[in-house]
Structures are given as C-alpha cells and as structure tokens.
N, C-alpha and C positions, 0 to 999 in steps of 0.2 A: 370845400368838403375835405380835398385830398389833405390838406395840412391837418386838419381834423383827425383823419385816418392813420395818417403818420404817427401822430402822438400816441393814440392809442395802441398802435402796434409797439412803439417804444415801450410802454406801460405793459406791455403782457406779461401776465404771470405764467411764468414757464412751470408745467405739471408734468410730473414724470411718474412712470408706471414701472413695475418690473419688467415690462414688455416693451418700452419705450423705442427700442431700436428693432423690434420686429415689425415690420411690413406687413405680415399677416394677419396684424392684429388694428390695422389700420395704418394711417400716415406715421411715418418713424419721425421721432424727435429730430434727427438730421435734417430730414428732408423739410420739415416744417420750418425748422430754424434758417435753413438756406432761401426759401422762397419768401419768409418774412424779412428777412434782411434785405433781399433785394427789392420788396414791396416798399420799404423806407428809403433804400438808397439805390436810384440807377432807374427805377420803372418809371415812365413818363405816362401817365393815363391821358394826357391831352391828345398826344398822336393818336392813339387808338380812338379816342371820343371824336375826335375830327373826321378820321377815317368812316367812322360808324355813323357819324350825323351827315354824310356826304352820300350817303345810299339813298334810294330813291325813294324816301318815305312820304307815304299820304296817309290821312285818317279817314276811316269809311265809315258812315252812320249805316249799322246795323240794327234795325230797330231801336231801342232804347239805348244802345251801346255803341261807344266810339272805338272802332277797331284800327289800331295801327299796323300798317302793313308796309313792307317793302314791295313796290310795284315796278318789277323792271319791263319795261315795254320792248317789243321786237319792231324793227324798222318795218317789218311786214305785218300789215292790219290784220290779214287773216290766217297769223301763225297759230299753232297749237297753244293751248293754255296747261300750265303746269301750277298747281298749288304745292307747296312744300311747308310741310308742319314739324317743327320742331320737338323736344322731349325736354325731360328733368334729368340732371340739374345745369341744363345748358339755356339755348336763346336762340334766336336768329342768325347769329352768330355761327352757327352748325354750318349754315349754309354759305359762308361768305366764299369758299373756294369753289363752290359749286355755280354760282351766279354766272362769273364770264364764260363757262362751257354751256350755258344754255341761252346765249345771246340771241339766238334765233327763234326763241320761244317768248310768249307773254307769260313770265313768272311772278307770282304772287307769295311772298313768305309772310304770314301773319305773326306778329308777336302774341302770342296765347294770352289769354287773360290772366292775370297773376303773376306774369313773367316778366323779367326784364324788356324794358322800352313800351311796354303796355299801358294803357290808361291803367290808374289806381284801383285796384279791386278792393271795396269797401263792404260787399254784400255777401251771404251765403247762398249757396245755391248752384255756384258755377261748377258743375260738374262736367265731364268730357260729352256727355249728350246735351248741355248747354252751348258749350264753346262748338261742338259742330254746328249747331243753329245758327249761331252767331257768324260762323265763317260762311257759311251757306248765304245768309243775310247780306253780308259784305261782297260776294263773289257778284251776286245778283246786282248790288248797287253800280259795282265795277263795269257791268253790262256782260259779266261772263255768263252764259247759260250751259256751256259744256266745257268738262276740263277733265285732266287727269291728276290725280291727287296722290302726293308721296309722302310718307312719314314713318317714324319710328318712334318707339316708346309712347307717351302719352300723345304725341302727333299721330302715331300708327294707329293707336284707338280710336282717335277723334277720325281718322281717315276711314276707317272700318265702318262707324256709325254713320258719317257722310254718306259713304256709297250706299249703304241700306236705306237710308230715309229719302236719298235723292238718286233712285237710280236712272232718272231721266237727265241728269245733270252731271254725275260721274261717269265718265267713259271708260275709265281704266284706273286699277290702282297700282301703286308701287309700293311694297312694304319692307322693313327690314326685321321685323318680328310679327309675330302673332299677338293680338290682344294678351297680355299677361293674365288677365283675369279670366280668360277660358282655361286655362289650366288649373284654376279652383274649382270650375263646376262640371268640367267634361267626364263624361262616364267611360273608364278605360274599358269597359265590357265592350263597346259601341266601336271601339278603335281598332286600327291595325296592330298586331303585334309590336312593331318599333315605335309606334305612335304611343300606346300605353307604357312602354319602357320610358319612352319620353317623359310622359306625367310623372314617373316616379322620380325622374333624375330632377325634374322641375320641383317637386316636392324637397327633395334634400336641397336643392339650392335656396328654396326659400326660409329652411331650417338653418342654414349656415350662413347665408349672407342677406338675408331679407329683414334682418334688424332695423334698418332706417326706415322700410315701410310701414312696420308696425309702429314706429314711434310717430312717423308724419302723418298718418292716417288715424292714431288714436289721440294724440297727446301734441296738436300741432300749437297751441297755445304755450306751451312749457318750453318746448324746441325753439319757438321763435325768439323767446328771451335771449336763449344761450345764442343763438347764431346771428340774431340781428343786433345784439350789442357788443359781440366780440368777433373782431376781425380775425384774429387766430382760429376762433372756433368756426368761422365760416369758413376760412381758407379749409381747416384741417377736414371738415363736412364734405365740400365739394371736390377738392383735389383728389383725396382717395378714389372718388368714384371716377374723375376723369382718367387718372391715371392706371386705374386698375381694370378698369372697363376698354381698354382702348390699347392697342400695339404699343411694343416700348418705342420711346421717343416720339410719339404722336405729338406732344404739344412743347414747344420751347417753354422756359421759365416765364418769360413775359406773355407767352400767349395764354398759358394758364391764368395768370395775373389777371388778364383781361376778362376773361370769364367769370372770374370770381368778382372782379371789380364792379363789371356791370350789375351783379346783385347788390353789392354793397350802396352804390351809388344810386340806384333806383328802389332800395328797401322792399327788394320783393321777394327774400328767401322765405317769409312766413305764407305768404300769399300763394307762393309757388306751390304749396303743399295741397291747395284746395283740390285738385284732381284726385288725390289720395282720400281726401277726406269725404268728400262728397259722393253717394251713390251712384253706381252707374248701371245702364241697361244696354246690354249688348244682343245684337241679333244672332239668331241661332246659326244662320249661315249667308253669305252674301254672293249674288251671282254675278256681280262685275268682274269682267277680266282682271287677272290680277297677276303681276308680278312680283316674287318674293327673292329678296337680295339675303344671301346667307354669308356673314363674314365669321371666320373661324375665332376672333376674340371678343363677339359678343358674347351677353350674358348666358344666355341657352339657347343657342341655334337649334331650330325645330326641324326635324325630319321631313321630307316631302309627304309621307303619307299623313302626319298631323295637320300640316296645311291644307291638304287637299278634303280633309274632314269639315273644313270652315269656311274655303276658299273656292272660287272659280278659278284654279290654278293654271294659268297657260305657260308659264316659264318659272324655273326654281333653278336660280343661278348661285353657284357655290363660287367664293372667291378665296384666294391663296393666302389674303392679307387682309386686316382690318377689323375693326369692332364697332362698339356700341355708336360711336360717332362716324360712323362711317363715311358721311357726307364731307366731313372735315378731313379724315384720313385718307381717304382712296378717292378723291372728287372725280376722277376720270371715270372709274368703273360705276360710282352710282350715278353720275350723268348720263352714261350709255344705259344703264339699266333704266332710268327715268323714260327715256327715249324709246327703248323698247316697250315699255307698258303705254308710252302716247301713241305708238303704232297699233297697238291693240284697239285703242278708242277709234281711229279712223281719222 
C-alpha cells in the first residue's frame, strides 16, 4: 500500500492559484510540496504503524457493533475509569501522549465509528447520538459501570450526550469545548451579555472558517472522491486544519504525516464525515459535574457564562498555550484536568 501511495504522490498534478503562497487561503503550495516530498522520501510509516499496533487494543461487542478501543488497565483494579473521546480530523492518536500520564487509571480510548482504526462503517445513521449508545454499550461490556468522560470536538459532543443519557454511569465530564451545535440554536436573549457576544463571534467564525463543515455535511460523496483518491488532496484538507487549529510547532512533519497516513491506509476520510451528515439531538442542559479546559489556540474558546448556560460547571480552567488538539499539544495540562474531573466524580 505504501508503494502505491508513493507512486500516487510522485504523479501529483501540481495546481496553482493566484494565492498559492498565502497561508490564509489554505495550505500554501510551498508547505504542501515540503510534506509531499517527505512522504515520498524519508518518511517510514512502518515505524509508526508498529507503535500504534503495540497499543493495548481490544475489540468490544457493543450490541450489533464491534468497537475497537485502546484499553489501558491500571495495576489497581479499583482505580478510577476514564474514557477519552477524540474528534475530527484526528483519531485515537490525539491521546498518545496522555496515556502514559494516566497509567494509574483504567483508560478507554474508542476509535469512534467511521474514523481511523475503527471497524468499517458501511451503513448510514451513525450520528453522535448513535455513537454515544455504542460507547455506553462497550463500556458496559468491559465491566465499567461508573466513569469520567473526557473529549473535545466530535468527542466532546458524544461526551455531552453520554452524560445526559446515562447520568447513573457518567460521574463527571471533562471537555475542551461546548458542542458546536449549541451555538446554532441558542437564544442570545436568554444568555449573559458576554455569552451573547460569544454567539456573534461564533457566527462570524462559521462564516469565515466553516466552509469545510458545509461541504462535509451536505456533499460528502463528492468530497470523498477528491480526498479518497488523491493523497495530495487529503494532505491539504487535513494538514491545513492540524496546523491552523494548534499552537505553532505542535507537530513535526512526520507527526503530521502519521495522522494523515492513518486516514489514507484505513480509507476513512469519507466515513469520518458521518457525524457531520447525520442529524444530532442535544440535551438542553447537563447536570453532570463538569471541568472545562480552555486553550487559547482552540477554534472558538467559550466564556464561562456560556458554558454555565448548558453545563453544571465546577471548574473553568484557562491555559496559557495549546489549541484544538490539546491532549497532544499540552498532555500534562490535559491530564491534570482529567484528574480534576475524576475527583468530582468521587
């Protein structure tokens, strides 16, 4: 597969625009060429594949679905249980740097359906609500009846739904953002002034930065052809987000290539759009004790008052650095906040 990938990259048809070197209009041609050249010459997927395979993977039957999860057990059978939920455009690799820091806990990291390393997704209907049900069933199968859930992006939305639907199981939440769908339905008249101002900023962000959401949610089949057939297209689509949504130098070139290659070898870029396509239903409010970690380079950091409108917020933790992939960028700070949440759950 990697030989075919390299051959496809060598035959990439370079496309230029009047803005090819303007990074504010997407990945620059210079940056794309650098990464494509490294992908062909010098990058060794087998090293990273071996490391990923050596993670403690198990497949858990969740109803009629087999869910692949990383299941890192603590030596203490009575240790607290933490569930880590990734988002888009990443995978379980988001949490690689956090796992060693939580060795004294039982940690479950599901490969969410449709994403890299998950079982193939072949049927419609896999919304964030359905994913929450699958994760709950898998945790029950693993024998965990009480746990803290941590996540951001798609994973954060799944976490909110899990907490609302299973308040007897989810003892605490740790989030890095509020479910983005809330900003599309919230009534500014019912919010504090700074929360209402946040809604206006959020709306501006969707207008200027949310084009990918519109395409992925409305025309996934068309986009699947472009990104599933072209390594350069896949690289441009994902790397632009990884770099613009994180602190500078958060990823080395080989780390970027590994996260992109995970999508290529598993053929999951199209199915990773499922949570954008399928309709979702969110609870009005969540009573589960919650810690919200705010990282300055994230997409739309929410003010405390906005979080309090939807969550039972116990801690609002502002960090000096880090972005959308905080578990990767700032693993120590992320792990500390996970522990803070776990203590809320007793």
